C-alpha positions in Angstrom: 31.1 -93.6 16.1 31.5 -91.8 19.2 29.2 -88.6 19.7 32.2 -85.3 21.5 32.2 -83.2 24.3 31.6 -80.4 22.5 35.2 -78.9 23.9 36.4 -81.9 22.5 36.1 -81.3 18.9 37.9 -78.1 18.6 40.5 -80.2 20.1 40.4 -82.8 17.8 40.4 -80.5 15.1 43.9 -79.0 15.8 45.5 -82.3 16.7 43.7 -83.3 13.6 45.7 -79.6 11.5 42.5 -78.9 10.1 41.0 -75.7 9.2 36.8 -75.3 10.2 36.2 -74.8 6.7 38.0 -78.4 6.0 35.5 -79.5 9.3 32.7 -77.4 8.1 32.7 -79.2 4.4 33.8 -82.9 5.3 30.5 -82.8 8.1 28.4 -80.6 4.9 27.4 -78.5 7.4 28.4 -73.6 7.4 31.6 -72.9 8.6 30.6 -70.2 11.7 28.3 -73.2 13.2 31.8 -74.9 14.0 33.0 -70.9 14.9 30.3 -70.8 17.8 30.2 -74.1 18.4 33.7 -74.5 19.5 33.4 -70.4 21.2 30.5 -72.0 23.2 28.0 -69.4 22.1 25.7 -71.8 20.3 23.8 -74.8 20.3 23.5 -77.2 18.5 21.0 -80.0 16.6 21.7 -83.0 17.3 22.8 -83.6 13.1 24.6 -81.7 13.5 26.7 -82.3 16.6 26.4 -86.0 14.9 27.2 -85.1 11.4 30.9 -83.2 13.5 31.5 -86.5 15.2 31.2 -88.1 12.2 33.3 -86.6 9.6 36.7 -86.1 13.0 36.3 -89.6 12.8 36.6 -90.6 9.6 39.3 -87.8 9.1 41.1 -89.0 12.6 40.6 -92.7 10.7 42.3 -91.2 8.1 45.1 -89.2 9.3 48.9 -91.0 9.7 50.1 -90.5 13.0 53.8 -89.7 14.3 53.8 -93.1 15.6 53.5 -94.2 12.0 56.1 -92.5 10.3 58.5 -92.9 13.3 62.4 -94.9 13.9 61.8 -95.7 16.3 65.9 -95.6 17.0 66.8 -92.5 18.2 70.7 -92.2 17.3 72.0 -89.3 19.4 75.2 -87.6 20.7 76.2 -86.2 24.0 76.7 -82.6 24.3 81.0 -84.2 25.9 81.3 -86.0 22.3 84.0 -84.7 20.4 83.4 -84.5 16.3 85.3 -86.8 15.4 82.8 -89.7 17.7 80.1 -87.7 16.4 81.3 -87.6 12.8 82.0 -91.3 13.1 78.3 -92.1 14.2 76.7 -90.6 11.1 78.4 -93.0 9.4 78.3 -96.1 11.3 74.5 -95.7 11.1 74.0 -93.1 7.8 72.1 -90.3 8.9 72.6 -87.0 7.9 71.5 -85.3 11.6 71.1 -86.3 14.8 70.3 -84.5 18.6 72.8 -84.4 21.1 71.9 -84.9 24.0 72.4 -83.8 27.6 72.8 -86.9 29.0 69.0 -88.5 28.5 67.3 -84.9 27.6 67.7 -83.2 24.1 70.3 -79.9 23.6 70.6 -79.5 21.2 71.3 -81.1 16.9 74.0 -81.5 14.2 73.9 -82.0 10.5 76.6 -83.1 7.9 75.9 -79.4 6.9 76.6 -77.6 9.9 79.8 -79.7 9.6 80.7 -79.3 5.6 80.3 -75.8 6.7 82.8 -75.6 9.4 85.1 -77.0 7.3 84.3 -75.4 4.1 85.4 -72.7 6.3 89.0 -73.7 6.8 88.3 -75.6 10.4 91.9 -77.0 11.6 91.1 -80.4 11.9 93.3 -81.6 14.0 91.8 -79.5 16.3 87.9 -79.7 14.9 88.4 -83.2 15.3 88.7 -83.2 19.4 86.5 -79.9 19.7 82.6 -81.2 21.9 79.4 -80.8 19.3 78.3 -78.5 21.6 80.7 -76.2 20.8 79.1 -77.3 17.0 75.9 -77.6 17.9 72.8 -76.5 16.5 69.1 -75.4 18.1 66.9 -78.7 19.4 64.5 -80.6 16.5 61.6 -79.5 16.7 59.3 -82.7 19.7 55.6 -83.7 18.9 53.9 -86.4 20.6 53.3 -89.4 18.7 49.7 -89.1 17.2 50.9 -85.4 15.8 49.2 -85.6 12.3 51.0 -86.3 8.8 50.2 -83.1 8.0 51.6 -80.8 10.9 54.8 -82.8 10.5 55.2 -82.2 6.9 55.1 -77.6 7.4 58.1 -78.6 10.8 60.1 -80.5 8.6 59.4 -77.4 5.6 61.3 -76.2 8.3 63.5 -78.7 10.5 65.5 -81.0 8.8 63.9 -83.5 11.7 61.4 -84.0 14.3 61.9 -86.3 17.2 59.0 -88.0 18.6 58.5 -88.0 23.0 56.2 -90.3 24.7 55.8 -90.4 28.6 58.8 -87.4 28.6 61.5 -89.9 26.5 62.3 -89.4 23.2 60.8 -92.6 20.7 61.6 -90.9 17.4 62.5 -88.7 14.7 61.5 -89.0 11.7 63.5 -87.0 8.3 61.9 -86.3 4.9 62.6 -90.1 4.1 60.4 -90.7 6.9 57.6 -89.1 5.1 58.6 -90.7 1.8 56.8 -94.0 3.8 53.3 -92.4 3.1 53.6 -93.5 -0.4 54.5 -97.1 -0.4 51.1 -97.7 2.0 
């Protein structure tokens, strides 16, 4: 176990997605001590800092990260791809949602649900098939780094169909609800 600088404690706690109270309970210290420590208004005893660091180390070891859960092959389409090509790609790779790119930059997303909604509205299929995916795309998926915790990922997936994982400025993976089920098989 290495001792963290007092400024690192708050950053690491937030990275792990835990509250001050959860950390305090795990370290057997008061929540107010954690709050004052993070605010820089207290000079704690070494033994208390050691307990907090040990608790953070244990939590960090147990926490599953985006890198462990992500599917590294990200299937996507370009803004200028037709809806026909988009549906073909989604079918080929058996995915229900994919990112839409403008070259290498994430521009949006498209899902089976969105496509089916358009069909349900009575879209002219010939016209619809030849239109660009840009005409129908939705907001981009959230982007996280590869160390983002399972707790944070599951909260993001409550409101999004997928999450993209970025490392070094490049998209390295995608996480969907199906990927979260991997934790059950551990």
